[in-house]
N, C-alpha and C positions, 0 to 999 in steps of 0.2 A: 526734576529740573530745580534749577537753583532759584532763589527769590529774585534775582535779576532777570531770569528768562521768563518767568511767570509774568512780572511787570511789564517788560517789552511786549510780550504776546498780548496781554489784555488792552495795552495802550493802540497797538495795531489793530486788532480785532474791533475794538469799541468805537475808535474813533475816526473821524474823518477830517480832511483838512480842505478848507476853501481857500484859493488864492486868486486875487486879481489886482490890478492895478493898470497905471499908465506910464510910457517911457518915452523918451526923447533921445533919439541917436543921433549925434551931430559927429561929422568928420573935423578933425583938429589937425594940426601940424603933426605928423608922425603917428597918427592913430585915430581913435575914436573916444568920444565921450558919451556917457550915459547917465540921465538925469530921470528921476521920476519918483513915483512912490507904490509900494508893494502893500495891499492890504490884506492880510490873512487873519482865519478864525479856525480853531479847532473845535469841533462839535462831539460831544458823547451821543452816538447813536443810540443806545438803549433809553438815555433820559430824555432826548431830543433836547439838549441843552447845549449852549455854548459856554466852554470853559475856559477859553484863553482867546483875546482878539489884539490883534497886534497892527499897527501902522507903521511900517519902515520907510524912512526917506532913502533913496539911492543916489550917490553922485560919485561916478565912478569914471576913471581915464585910463585907457589901454593904450601903452605905445609900442610899437613895433620899430626894432632897430633897422637900419639901412640893409636894403636887399640888392644884391646884385644878380640878374639873372643872365647867364651866358646865352648868346645867340650863335646859331650855326654860320659858318662863313657862306655867304652868297657869291657863287661865281657865274 
């Protein structure tokens, strides 16, 4: 195996990720808006130690273009 393969394998086997947070989803004109915060921590399972802790603010808006839905003729 290469050095990169060994590194990735060790990271995946030894570490665990905890993710939690809160989100607000709102309907806006033409789409949705997502706001909130994600709290994440990467833990080393062998040493029982947190090696990375991140708090990420989220503010995103997704817009959808105009949609036309054809309806069948009603007779």
